[in-house]
PDB file of N, CA, C and O in Angstrom:
ATOM      1  N   UNK A   1     -31.954  -5.991  35.065  1.00  0.00           N
ATOM      2  CA  UNK A   1     -30.598  -6.561  34.834  1.00  0.00           C
ATOM      3  C   UNK A   1     -30.555  -7.612  33.689  1.00  0.00           C
ATOM      4  O   UNK A   1     -29.573  -7.647  32.948  1.00  0.00           O
ATOM      5  N   UNK A   2     -31.531  -8.416  33.539  1.00  0.00           N
ATOM      6  CA  UNK A   2     -31.611  -9.441  32.547  1.00  0.00           C
ATOM      7  C   UNK A   2     -31.682  -8.713  31.247  1.00  0.00           C
ATOM      8  O   UNK A   2     -30.932  -9.047  30.330  1.00  0.00           O
ATOM      9  N   UNK A   3     -32.562  -7.710  31.106  1.00  0.00           N
ATOM     10  CA  UNK A   3     -32.728  -7.018  29.856  1.00  0.00           C
ATOM     11  C   UNK A   3     -31.354  -6.439  29.339  1.00  0.00           C
ATOM     12  O   UNK A   3     -31.019  -6.506  28.157  1.00  0.00           O
ATOM     13  N   UNK A   4     -30.613  -5.883  30.301  1.00  0.00           N
ATOM     14  CA  UNK A   4     -29.300  -5.263  29.987  1.00  0.00           C
ATOM     15  C   UNK A   4     -28.324  -6.392  29.393  1.00  0.00           C
ATOM     16  O   UNK A   4     -27.610  -6.123  28.427  1.00  0.00           O
ATOM     17  N   UNK A   5     -28.309  -7.509  29.921  1.00  0.00           N
ATOM     18  CA  UNK A   5     -27.434  -8.569  29.501  1.00  0.00           C
ATOM     19  C   UNK A   5     -27.904  -9.118  28.136  1.00  0.00           C
ATOM     20  O   UNK A   5     -27.070  -9.411  27.279  1.00  0.00           O
ATOM     21  N   UNK A   6     -29.108  -9.250  27.942  1.00  0.00           N
ATOM     22  CA  UNK A   6     -29.705  -9.671  26.673  1.00  0.00           C
ATOM     23  C   UNK A   6     -29.360  -8.666  25.552  1.00  0.00           C
ATOM     24  O   UNK A   6     -28.981  -9.022  24.436  1.00  0.00           O
ATOM     25  N   UNK A   7     -29.523  -7.376  25.938  1.00  0.00           N
ATOM     26  CA  UNK A   7     -29.224  -6.343  24.988  1.00  0.00           C
ATOM     27  C   UNK A   7     -27.766  -6.294  24.603  1.00  0.00           C
ATOM     28  O   UNK A   7     -27.425  -6.085  23.438  1.00  0.00           O
ATOM     29  N   UNK A   8     -26.917  -6.484  25.571  1.00  0.00           N
ATOM     30  CA  UNK A   8     -25.449  -6.461  25.257  1.00  0.00           C
ATOM     31  C   UNK A   8     -25.062  -7.608  24.420  1.00  0.00           C
ATOM     32  O   UNK A   8     -24.243  -7.469  23.511  1.00  0.00           O
ATOM     33  N   UNK A   9     -25.616  -8.733  24.691  1.00  0.00           N
ATOM     34  CA  UNK A   9     -25.255  -9.917  23.841  1.00  0.00           C
ATOM     35  C   UNK A   9     -25.752  -9.728  22.424  1.00  0.00           C
ATOM     36  O   UNK A   9     -25.050 -10.061  21.470  1.00  0.00           O
ATOM     37  N   UNK A  10     -26.933  -9.207  22.278  1.00  0.00           N
ATOM     38  CA  UNK A  10     -27.477  -8.933  20.938  1.00  0.00           C
ATOM     39  C   UNK A  10     -26.588  -7.924  20.229  1.00  0.00           C
ATOM     40  O   UNK A  10     -26.259  -8.082  19.053  1.00  0.00           O
ATOM     41  N   UNK A  11     -26.216  -6.914  20.941  1.00  0.00           N
ATOM     42  CA  UNK A  11     -25.417  -5.884  20.342  1.00  0.00           C
ATOM     43  C   UNK A  11     -24.053  -6.395  19.886  1.00  0.00           C
ATOM     44  O   UNK A  11     -23.571  -5.987  18.830  1.00  0.00           O
ATOM     45  N   UNK A  12     -23.407  -7.296  20.676  1.00  0.00           N
ATOM     46  CA  UNK A  12     -22.137  -7.887  20.279  1.00  0.00           C
ATOM     47  C   UNK A  12     -22.318  -8.752  19.059  1.00  0.00           C
ATOM     48  O   UNK A  12     -21.471  -8.754  18.165  1.00  0.00           O
ATOM     49  N   UNK A  13     -23.463  -9.521  19.005  1.00  0.00           N
ATOM     50  CA  UNK A  13     -23.637 -10.374  17.831  1.00  0.00           C
ATOM     51  C   UNK A  13     -23.775  -9.563  16.579  1.00  0.00           C
ATOM     52  O   UNK A  13     -23.221  -9.894  15.531  1.00  0.00           O
ATOM     53  N   UNK A  14     -24.562  -8.440  16.712  1.00  0.00           N
ATOM     54  CA  UNK A  14     -24.743  -7.590  15.501  1.00  0.00           C
ATOM     55  C   UNK A  14     -23.374  -7.018  15.053  1.00  0.00           C
ATOM     56  O   UNK A  14     -23.087  -6.964  13.857  1.00  0.00           O
ATOM     57  N   UNK A  15     -22.538  -6.593  16.019  1.00  0.00           N
ATOM     58  CA  UNK A  15     -21.220  -6.042  15.702  1.00  0.00           C
ATOM     59  C   UNK A  15     -20.407  -7.033  14.931  1.00  0.00           C
ATOM     60  O   UNK A  15     -19.704  -6.650  13.996  1.00  0.00           O
ATOM     61  N   UNK A  16     -20.476  -8.351  15.300  1.00  0.00           N
ATOM     62  CA  UNK A  16     -19.685  -9.348  14.615  1.00  0.00           C
ATOM     63  C   UNK A  16     -20.270  -9.561  13.200  1.00  0.00           C
ATOM     64  O   UNK A  16     -19.542  -9.774  12.231  1.00  0.00           O
ATOM     65  N   UNK A  17     -21.550  -9.496  13.127  1.00  0.00           N
ATOM     66  CA  UNK A  17     -22.126  -9.692  11.751  1.00  0.00           C
ATOM     67  C   UNK A  17     -21.937  -8.483  10.802  1.00  0.00           C
ATOM     68  O   UNK A  17     -21.835  -8.665   9.589  1.00  0.00           O
ATOM     69  N   UNK A  18     -21.894  -7.369  11.300  1.00  0.00           N
ATOM     70  CA  UNK A  18     -21.762  -6.095  10.543  1.00  0.00           C
ATOM     71  C   UNK A  18     -20.608  -5.189  11.059  1.00  0.00           C
ATOM     72  O   UNK A  18     -20.839  -4.152  11.680  1.00  0.00           O
ATOM     73  N   UNK A  19     -19.365  -5.626  10.774  1.00  0.00           N
ATOM     74  CA  UNK A  19     -18.251  -4.809  11.306  1.00  0.00           C
ATOM     75  C   UNK A  19     -17.891  -3.651  10.447  1.00  0.00           C
ATOM     76  O   UNK A  19     -16.916  -2.961  10.748  1.00  0.00           O
ATOM     77  N   UNK A  20     -18.630  -3.384   9.369  1.00  0.00           N
ATOM     78  CA  UNK A  20     -18.296  -2.404   8.395  1.00  0.00           C
ATOM     79  C   UNK A  20     -18.231  -0.966   8.960  1.00  0.00           C
ATOM     80  O   UNK A  20     -17.423  -0.143   8.530  1.00  0.00           O
ATOM     81  N   UNK A  21     -19.156  -0.690   9.988  1.00  0.00           N
ATOM     82  CA  UNK A  21     -19.148   0.679  10.505  1.00  0.00           C
ATOM     83  C   UNK A  21     -17.822   1.114  11.131  1.00  0.00           C
ATOM     84  O   UNK A  21     -17.380   2.227  10.846  1.00  0.00           O
ATOM     85  N   UNK A  22     -17.187   0.341  11.931  1.00  0.00           N
ATOM     86  CA  UNK A  22     -15.951   0.654  12.512  1.00  0.00           C
ATOM     87  C   UNK A  22     -14.787   0.630  11.485  1.00  0.00           C
ATOM     88  O   UNK A  22     -13.817   1.374  11.633  1.00  0.00           O
ATOM     89  N   UNK A  23     -14.890  -0.224  10.454  1.00  0.00           N
ATOM     90  CA  UNK A  23     -13.947  -0.274   9.394  1.00  0.00           C
ATOM     91  C   UNK A  23     -14.017   0.994   8.564  1.00  0.00           C
ATOM     92  O   UNK A  23     -12.988   1.502   8.120  1.00  0.00           O
ATOM     93  N   UNK A  24     -15.305   1.545   8.335  1.00  0.00           N
ATOM     94  CA  UNK A  24     -15.469   2.658   7.582  1.00  0.00           C
ATOM     95  C   UNK A  24     -14.841   3.890   8.263  1.00  0.00           C
ATOM     96  O   UNK A  24     -14.223   4.724   7.602  1.00  0.00           O
ATOM     97  N   UNK A  25     -15.007   3.988   9.570  1.00  0.00           N
ATOM     98  CA  UNK A  25     -14.373   5.121  10.297  1.00  0.00           C
ATOM     99  C   UNK A  25     -12.930   5.032  10.252  1.00  0.00           C
ATOM    100  O   UNK A  25     -12.259   6.049  10.075  1.00  0.00           O
ATOM    101  N   UNK A  26     -12.371   3.823  10.408  1.00  0.00           N
ATOM    102  CA  UNK A  26     -10.943   3.685  10.340  1.00  0.00           C
ATOM    103  C   UNK A  26     -10.327   4.059   8.964  1.00  0.00           C
ATOM    104  O   UNK A  26      -9.273   4.684   8.847  1.00  0.00           O
ATOM    105  N   UNK A  27     -11.093   3.612   7.934  1.00  0.00           N
ATOM    106  CA  UNK A  27     -10.662   3.901   6.545  1.00  0.00           C
ATOM    107  C   UNK A  27     -10.682   5.370   6.253  1.00  0.00           C
ATOM    108  O   UNK A  27      -9.778   5.915   5.619  1.00  0.00           O
ATOM    109  N   UNK A  28     -11.741   6.011   6.731  1.00  0.00           N
ATOM    110  CA  UNK A  28     -11.858   7.504   6.591  1.00  0.00           C
ATOM    111  C   UNK A  28     -10.741   8.214   7.333  1.00  0.00           C
ATOM    112  O   UNK A  28     -10.161   9.174   6.827  1.00  0.00           O
ATOM    113  N   UNK A  29     -10.459   7.766   8.463  1.00  0.00           N
ATOM    114  CA  UNK A  29      -9.285   8.338   9.250  1.00  0.00           C
ATOM    115  C   UNK A  29      -8.040   8.228   8.503  1.00  0.00           C
ATOM    116  O   UNK A  29      -7.304   9.208   8.384  1.00  0.00           O
ATOM    117  N   UNK A  30      -7.743   7.034   7.964  1.00  0.00           N
ATOM    118  CA  UNK A  30      -6.466   6.795   7.200  1.00  0.00           C
ATOM    119  C   UNK A  30      -6.438   7.660   5.958  1.00  0.00           C
ATOM    120  O   UNK A  30      -5.401   8.246   5.647  1.00  0.00           O
ATOM    121  N   UNK A  31      -7.520   7.756   5.255  1.00  0.00           N
ATOM    122  CA  UNK A  31      -7.603   8.600   4.048  1.00  0.00           C
ATOM    123  C   UNK A  31      -7.421  10.086   4.358  1.00  0.00           C
ATOM    124  O   UNK A  31      -6.739  10.811   3.634  1.00  0.00           O
ATOM    125  N   UNK A  32      -8.044  10.515   5.443  1.00  0.00           N
ATOM    126  CA  UNK A  32      -7.887  11.991   5.841  1.00  0.00           C
ATOM    127  C   UNK A  32      -6.447  12.259   6.236  1.00  0.00           C
ATOM    128  O   UNK A  32      -5.907  13.340   6.002  1.00  0.00           O
ATOM    129  N   UNK A  33      -5.811  11.199   6.872  1.00  0.00           N
ATOM    130  CA  UNK A  33      -4.430  11.437   7.293  1.00  0.00           C
ATOM    131  C   UNK A  33      -3.532  11.536   6.109  1.00  0.00           C
ATOM    132  O   UNK A  33      -2.572  12.305   6.151  1.00  0.00           O
ATOM    133  N   UNK A  34      -3.790  10.770   4.995  1.00  0.00           N
ATOM    134  CA  UNK A  34      -3.000  10.897   3.792  1.00  0.00           C
ATOM    135  C   UNK A  34      -3.091  12.314   3.214  1.00  0.00           C
ATOM    136  O   UNK A  34      -2.107  12.815   2.670  1.00  0.00           O
ATOM    137  N   UNK A  35      -4.277  12.983   3.325  1.00  0.00           N
ATOM    138  CA  UNK A  35      -4.403  14.332   2.806  1.00  0.00           C
ATOM    139  C   UNK A  35      -3.509  15.317   3.516  1.00  0.00           C
ATOM    140  O   UNK A  35      -3.237  16.377   2.952  1.00  0.00           O
ATOM    141  N   UNK A  36      -3.053  15.055   4.665  1.00  0.00           N
ATOM    142  CA  UNK A  36      -2.286  16.006   5.328  1.00  0.00           C
ATOM    143  C   UNK A  36      -0.762  15.966   4.849  1.00  0.00           C
ATOM    144  O   UNK A  36       0.064  16.733   5.342  1.00  0.00           O
ATOM    145  N   UNK A  37      -0.464  15.125   3.960  1.00  0.00           N
ATOM    146  CA  UNK A  37       0.822  15.150   3.260  1.00  0.00           C
ATOM    147  C   UNK A  37       0.974  16.358   2.412  1.00  0.00           C
ATOM    148  O   UNK A  37       2.101  16.776   2.145  1.00  0.00           O
ATOM    149  N   UNK A  38      -0.140  16.966   1.958  1.00  0.00           N
ATOM    150  CA  UNK A  38      -0.006  18.152   1.163  1.00  0.00           C
ATOM    151  C   UNK A  38       0.243  19.361   2.048  1.00  0.00           C
ATOM    152  O   UNK A  38      -0.168  19.400   3.207  1.00  0.00           O
ATOM    153  N   UNK A  39       0.912  20.327   1.490  1.00  0.00           N
ATOM    154  CA  UNK A  39       1.179  21.572   2.344  1.00  0.00           C
ATOM    155  C   UNK A  39      -0.133  22.350   2.487  1.00  0.00           C
ATOM    156  O   UNK A  39      -0.881  22.534   1.527  1.00  0.00           O
ATOM    157  N   UNK A  40      -0.383  22.802   3.730  1.00  0.00           N
ATOM    158  CA  UNK A  40      -1.531  23.671   4.043  1.00  0.00           C
ATOM    159  C   UNK A  40      -2.749  22.818   4.469  1.00  0.00           C
ATOM    160  O   UNK A  40      -3.786  23.387   4.810  1.00  0.00           O
ATOM    161  N   UNK A  41      -2.655  21.470   4.459  1.00  0.00           N
ATOM    162  CA  UNK A  41      -3.742  20.696   4.870  1.00  0.00           C
ATOM    163  C   UNK A  41      -3.328  19.981   6.188  1.00  0.00           C
ATOM    164  O   UNK A  41      -2.407  19.166   6.241  1.00  0.00           O
ATOM    165  N   UNK A  42      -4.072  20.349   7.219  1.00  0.00           N
ATOM    166  CA  UNK A  42      -3.829  19.686   8.508  1.00  0.00           C
ATOM    167  C   UNK A  42      -4.903  18.714   8.924  1.00  0.00           C
ATOM    168  O   UNK A  42      -5.807  18.434   8.136  1.00  0.00           O
ATOM    169  N   UNK A  43      -4.843  18.200  10.104  1.00  0.00           N
ATOM    170  CA  UNK A  43      -5.845  17.265  10.576  1.00  0.00           C
ATOM    171  C   UNK A  43      -7.214  17.955  10.615  1.00  0.00           C
ATOM    172  O   UNK A  43      -8.216  17.344  10.241  1.00  0.00           O
ATOM    173  N   UNK A  44      -7.274  19.176  11.046  1.00  0.00           N
ATOM    174  CA  UNK A  44      -8.641  19.769  11.167  1.00  0.00           C
ATOM    175  C   UNK A  44      -9.280  20.055   9.867  1.00  0.00           C
ATOM    176  O   UNK A  44     -10.469  19.771   9.731  1.00  0.00           O
ATOM    177  N   UNK A  45      -8.577  20.619   8.841  1.00  0.00           N
ATOM    178  CA  UNK A  45      -9.225  21.015   7.635  1.00  0.00           C
ATOM    179  C   UNK A  45      -9.254  19.860   6.597  1.00  0.00           C
ATOM    180  O   UNK A  45      -9.895  19.996   5.555  1.00  0.00           O
ATOM    181  N   UNK A  46      -8.579  18.748   6.866  1.00  0.00           N
ATOM    182  CA  UNK A  46      -8.698  17.630   6.009  1.00  0.00           C
ATOM    183  C   UNK A  46     -10.082  17.077   5.920  1.00  0.00           C
ATOM    184  O   UNK A  46     -10.442  16.433   4.935  1.00  0.00           O
ATOM    185  N   UNK A  47     -10.906  17.332   6.995  1.00  0.00           N
ATOM    186  CA  UNK A  47     -12.303  16.885   7.020  1.00  0.00           C
ATOM    187  C   UNK A  47     -13.042  17.630   5.928  1.00  0.00           C
ATOM    188  O   UNK A  47     -13.912  17.032   5.294  1.00  0.00           O
ATOM    189  N   UNK A  48     -12.750  18.924   5.659  1.00  0.00           N
ATOM    190  CA  UNK A  48     -13.564  19.645   4.669  1.00  0.00           C
ATOM    191  C   UNK A  48     -13.231  19.121   3.279  1.00  0.00           C
ATOM    192  O   UNK A  48     -14.118  19.045   2.428  1.00  0.00           O
ATOM    193  N   UNK A  49     -11.939  18.747   3.019  1.00  0.00           N
ATOM    194  CA  UNK A  49     -11.596  18.168   1.697  1.00  0.00           C
ATOM    195  C   UNK A  49     -12.273  16.836   1.557  1.00  0.00           C
ATOM    196  O   UNK A  49     -12.866  16.566   0.512  1.00  0.00           O
ATOM    197  N   UNK A  50     -12.214  16.004   2.542  1.00  0.00           N
ATOM    198  CA  UNK A  50     -12.764  14.642   2.447  1.00  0.00           C
ATOM    199  C   UNK A  50     -14.262  14.741   2.261  1.00  0.00           C
ATOM    200  O   UNK A  50     -14.799  13.975   1.461  1.00  0.00           O
ATOM    201  N   UNK A  51     -14.961  15.602   2.921  1.00  0.00           N
ATOM    202  CA  UNK A  51     -16.439  15.735   2.791  1.00  0.00           C
ATOM    203  C   UNK A  51     -16.782  16.247   1.379  1.00  0.00           C
ATOM    204  O   UNK A  51     -17.862  15.967   0.859  1.00  0.00           O
ATOM    205  N   UNK A  52     -15.835  17.013   0.756  1.00  0.00           N
ATOM    206  CA  UNK A  52     -16.086  17.546  -0.558  1.00  0.00           C
ATOM    207  C   UNK A  52     -15.804  16.514  -1.683  1.00  0.00           C
ATOM    208  O   UNK A  52     -16.013  16.775  -2.868  1.00  0.00           O
ATOM    209  N   UNK A  53     -15.342  15.386  -1.266  1.00  0.00           N
ATOM    210  CA  UNK A  53     -15.089  14.232  -2.183  1.00  0.00           C
ATOM    211  C   UNK A  53     -13.620  14.097  -2.568  1.00  0.00           C
ATOM    212  O   UNK A  53     -13.289  13.281  -3.428  1.00  0.00           O
ATOM    213  N   UNK A  54     -12.736  14.872  -1.959  1.00  0.00           N
ATOM    214  CA  UNK A  54     -11.349  14.711  -2.338  1.00  0.00           C
ATOM    215  C   UNK A  54     -10.737  13.743  -1.263  1.00  0.00           C
ATOM    216  O   UNK A  54     -10.407  14.158  -0.152  1.00  0.00           O
ATOM    217  N   UNK A  55     -10.607  12.477  -1.636  1.00  0.00           N
ATOM    218  CA  UNK A  55     -10.194  11.409  -0.703  1.00  0.00           C
ATOM    219  C   UNK A  55      -8.701  11.086  -0.793  1.00  0.00           C
ATOM    220  O   UNK A  55      -8.161  10.385   0.062  1.00  0.00           O
ATOM    221  N   UNK A  56      -8.053  11.588  -1.811  1.00  0.00           N
ATOM    222  CA  UNK A  56      -6.638  11.360  -1.959  1.00  0.00           C
ATOM    223  C   UNK A  56      -5.898  12.533  -2.299  1.00  0.00           C
ATOM    224  O   UNK A  56      -6.453  13.461  -2.888  1.00  0.00           O
ATOM    225  N   UNK A  57      -4.566  12.574  -1.942  1.00  0.00           N
ATOM    226  CA  UNK A  57      -3.831  13.869  -2.312  1.00  0.00           C
ATOM    227  C   UNK A  57      -3.864  14.077  -3.848  1.00  0.00           C
ATOM    228  O   UNK A  57      -3.917  15.215  -4.314  1.00  0.00           O
ATOM    229  N   UNK A  58      -3.834  13.015  -4.600  1.00  0.00           N
ATOM    230  CA  UNK A  58      -3.823  13.157  -6.041  1.00  0.00           C
ATOM    231  C   UNK A  58      -5.089  13.825  -6.581  1.00  0.00           C
ATOM    232  O   UNK A  58      -5.031  14.575  -7.556  1.00  0.00           O
ATOM    233  N   UNK A  59      -6.242  13.549  -5.940  1.00  0.00           N
ATOM    234  CA  UNK A  59      -7.522  14.133  -6.373  1.00  0.00           C
ATOM    235  C   UNK A  59      -7.475  15.681  -6.072  1.00  0.00           C
ATOM    236  O   UNK A  59      -8.062  16.468  -6.815  1.00  0.00           O
ATOM    237  N   UNK A  60      -6.823  16.068  -5.058  1.00  0.00           N
ATOM    238  CA  UNK A  60      -6.722  17.479  -4.721  1.00  0.00           C
ATOM    239  C   UNK A  60      -5.738  18.173  -5.741  1.00  0.00           C
ATOM    240  O   UNK A  60      -6.020  19.271  -6.220  1.00  0.00           O
ATOM    241  N   UNK A  61      -4.614  17.527  -6.049  1.00  0.00           N
ATOM    242  CA  UNK A  61      -3.669  18.095  -6.983  1.00  0.00           C
ATOM    243  C   UNK A  61      -4.351  18.271  -8.324  1.00  0.00           C
ATOM    244  O   UNK A  61      -4.205  19.325  -8.943  1.00  0.00           O
ATOM    245  N   UNK A  62      -5.078  17.295  -8.789  1.00  0.00           N
ATOM    246  CA  UNK A  62      -5.707  17.388 -10.100  1.00  0.00           C
ATOM    247  C   UNK A  62      -6.925  18.273 -10.206  1.00  0.00           C
ATOM    248  O   UNK A  62      -7.411  18.549 -11.303  1.00  0.00           O
ATOM    249  N   UNK A  63      -7.411  18.712  -9.083  1.00  0.00           N
ATOM    250  CA  UNK A  63      -8.652  19.509  -8.965  1.00  0.00           C
ATOM    251  C   UNK A  63      -8.432  20.902  -9.598  1.00  0.00           C
ATOM    252  O   UNK A  63      -7.315  21.417  -9.564  1.00  0.00           O
ATOM    253  N   UNK A  64      -9.453  21.493 -10.156  1.00  0.00           N
ATOM    254  CA  UNK A  64      -9.397  22.832 -10.678  1.00  0.00           C
ATOM    255  C   UNK A  64      -9.369  23.817  -9.539  1.00  0.00           C
ATOM    256  O   UNK A  64      -9.949  23.559  -8.484  1.00  0.00           O
ATOM    257  N   UNK A  65      -8.714  24.928  -9.724  1.00  0.00           N
ATOM    258  CA  UNK A  65      -8.551  25.878  -8.677  1.00  0.00           C
ATOM    259  C   UNK A  65      -9.915  26.423  -8.258  1.00  0.00           C
ATOM    260  O   UNK A  65     -10.113  26.683  -7.071  1.00  0.00           O
ATOM    261  N   UNK A  66     -10.830  26.600  -9.146  1.00  0.00           N
ATOM    262  CA  UNK A  66     -12.210  27.061  -8.856  1.00  0.00           C
ATOM    263  C   UNK A  66     -12.924  26.108  -7.959  1.00  0.00           C
ATOM    264  O   UNK A  66     -13.659  26.534  -7.069  1.00  0.00           O
ATOM    265  N   UNK A  67     -12.724  24.764  -8.172  1.00  0.00           N
ATOM    266  CA  UNK A  67     -13.423  23.806  -7.326  1.00  0.00           C
ATOM    267  C   UNK A  67     -12.819  23.821  -5.987  1.00  0.00           C
ATOM    268  O   UNK A  67     -13.545  23.648  -5.007  1.00  0.00           O
ATOM    269  N   UNK A  68     -11.546  24.014  -5.855  1.00  0.00           N
ATOM    270  CA  UNK A  68     -10.932  23.971  -4.559  1.00  0.00           C
ATOM    271  C   UNK A  68     -11.371  25.214  -3.745  1.00  0.00           C
ATOM    272  O   UNK A  68     -11.513  25.132  -2.525  1.00  0.00           O
ATOM    273  N   UNK A  69     -11.582  26.346  -4.414  1.00  0.00           N
ATOM    274  CA  UNK A  69     -11.971  27.532  -3.767  1.00  0.00           C
ATOM    275  C   UNK A  69     -13.402  27.440  -3.046  1.00  0.00           C
ATOM    276  O   UNK A  69     -13.758  28.230  -2.172  1.00  0.00           O
ATOM    277  N   UNK A  70     -14.114  26.457  -3.488  1.00  0.00           N
ATOM    278  CA  UNK A  70     -15.478  26.279  -2.855  1.00  0.00           C
ATOM    279  C   UNK A  70     -15.380  25.568  -1.520  1.00  0.00           C
ATOM    280  O   UNK A  70     -16.383  25.472  -0.813  1.00  0.00           O
ATOM    281  N   UNK A  71     -14.244  25.080  -1.157  1.00  0.00           N
ATOM    282  CA  UNK A  71     -14.047  24.433   0.185  1.00  0.00           C
ATOM    283  C   UNK A  71     -13.761  25.445   1.233  1.00  0.00           C
ATOM    284  O   UNK A  71     -12.950  26.349   1.031  1.00  0.00           O
ATOM    285  N   UNK A  72     -14.411  25.312   2.344  1.00  0.00           N
ATOM    286  CA  UNK A  72     -14.212  26.269   3.486  1.00  0.00           C
ATOM    287  C   UNK A  72     -12.718  26.333   3.879  1.00  0.00           C
ATOM    288  O   UNK A  72     -12.063  25.315   4.103  1.00  0.00           O
ATOM    289  N   UNK A  73     -12.223  27.567   3.950  1.00  0.00           N
ATOM    290  CA  UNK A  73     -10.862  27.771   4.416  1.00  0.00           C
ATOM    291  C   UNK A  73      -9.825  27.774   3.248  1.00  0.00           C
ATOM    292  O   UNK A  73      -8.649  28.045   3.491  1.00  0.00           O
ATOM    293  N   UNK A  74     -10.237  27.481   2.009  1.00  0.00           N
ATOM    294  CA  UNK A  74      -9.256  27.489   0.910  1.00  0.00           C
ATOM    295  C   UNK A  74      -9.301  28.806   0.277  1.00  0.00           C
ATOM    296  O   UNK A  74     -10.370  29.344  -0.011  1.00  0.00           O
ATOM    297  N   UNK A  75      -8.133  29.346   0.051  1.00  0.00           N
ATOM    298  CA  UNK A  75      -7.996  30.655  -0.556  1.00  0.00           C
ATOM    299  C   UNK A  75      -6.824  30.560  -1.557  1.00  0.00           C
ATOM    300  O   UNK A  75      -6.225  29.512  -1.800  1.00  0.00           O
ATOM    301  N   UNK A  76      -6.554  31.775  -2.117  1.00  0.00           N
ATOM    302  CA  UNK A  76      -5.472  31.965  -3.081  1.00  0.00           C
ATOM    303  C   UNK A  76      -4.155  31.426  -2.552  1.00  0.00           C
ATOM    304  O   UNK A  76      -3.445  30.723  -3.271  1.00  0.00           O
ATOM    305  N   UNK A  77      -3.806  31.749  -1.276  1.00  0.00           N
ATOM    306  CA  UNK A  77      -2.523  31.422  -0.693  1.00  0.00           C
ATOM    307  C   UNK A  77      -2.349  29.909  -0.635  1.00  0.00           C
ATOM    308  O   UNK A  77      -1.256  29.402  -0.890  1.00  0.00           O
ATOM    309  N   UNK A  78      -3.426  29.175  -0.298  1.00  0.00           N
ATOM    310  CA  UNK A  78      -3.390  27.704  -0.226  1.00  0.00           C
ATOM    311  C   UNK A  78      -3.104  27.146  -1.592  1.00  0.00           C
ATOM    312  O   UNK A  78      -2.266  26.256  -1.737  1.00  0.00           O
ATOM    313  N   UNK A  79      -3.823  27.680  -2.656  1.00  0.00           N
ATOM    314  CA  UNK A  79      -3.662  27.128  -4.005  1.00  0.00           C
ATOM    315  C   UNK A  79      -2.304  27.453  -4.475  1.00  0.00           C
ATOM    316  O   UNK A  79      -1.695  26.578  -5.091  1.00  0.00           O
ATOM    317  N   UNK A  80      -1.758  28.586  -4.267  1.00  0.00           N
ATOM    318  CA  UNK A  80      -0.363  28.881  -4.736  1.00  0.00           C
ATOM    319  C   UNK A  80       0.638  27.905  -4.057  1.00  0.00           C
ATOM    320  O   UNK A  80       1.538  27.380  -4.712  1.00  0.00           O
ATOM    321  N   UNK A  81       0.462  27.673  -2.734  1.00  0.00           N
ATOM    322  CA  UNK A  81       1.339  26.796  -2.071  1.00  0.00           C
ATOM    323  C   UNK A  81       1.255  25.342  -2.588  1.00  0.00           C
ATOM    324  O   UNK A  81       2.244  24.615  -2.685  1.00  0.00           O
ATOM    325  N   UNK A  82      -0.086  24.952  -2.933  1.00  0.00           N
ATOM    326  CA  UNK A  82      -0.255  23.633  -3.474  1.00  0.00           C
ATOM    327  C   UNK A  82       0.351  23.473  -4.906  1.00  0.00           C
ATOM    328  O   UNK A  82       0.913  22.418  -5.198  1.00  0.00           O
ATOM    329  N   UNK A  83       0.253  24.477  -5.787  1.00  0.00           N
ATOM    330  CA  UNK A  83       0.728  24.391  -7.098  1.00  0.00           C
ATOM    331  C   UNK A  83       2.307  24.523  -7.061  1.00  0.00           C
ATOM    332  O   UNK A  83       2.966  23.989  -7.953  1.00  0.00           O
ATOM    333  N   UNK A  84       2.885  25.187  -6.100  1.00  0.00           N
ATOM    334  CA  UNK A  84       4.285  25.245  -5.999  1.00  0.00           C
ATOM    335  C   UNK A  84       4.860  23.856  -5.573  1.00  0.00           C
ATOM    336  O   UNK A  84       5.910  23.430  -6.054  1.00  0.00           O
ATOM    337  N   UNK A  85       4.119  23.163  -4.641  1.00  0.00           N
ATOM    338  CA  UNK A  85       4.529  21.867  -4.225  1.00  0.00           C
ATOM    339  C   UNK A  85       4.623  20.810  -5.244  1.00  0.00           C
ATOM    340  O   UNK A  85       5.467  19.917  -5.177  1.00  0.00           O
ATOM    341  N   UNK A  86       3.684  20.922  -6.268  1.00  0.00           N
ATOM    342  CA  UNK A  86       3.658  19.894  -7.270  1.00  0.00           C
ATOM    343  C   UNK A  86       4.368  20.183  -8.522  1.00  0.00           C
ATOM    344  O   UNK A  86       4.389  19.348  -9.427  1.00  0.00           O
TER     345      UNK A  86
END
């Protein structure tokens, strides 16, 4: 029991010293949510765009069609819808 208490205290101190991990996840979530403002991008596939380096709607709009086609789930229909939107 003593070990568990010591471990939890140490863990809490480390969290206070290095809060960036939870902030990173929150920031990623907010950025992925912004991507869903574009037609054809939902919560599920926003992950693919984010992991491919497209962290803002503007970066997706400015991307070349060929580059977007390399993202899983992106096809001609998505690109047409995206280009009509902009």
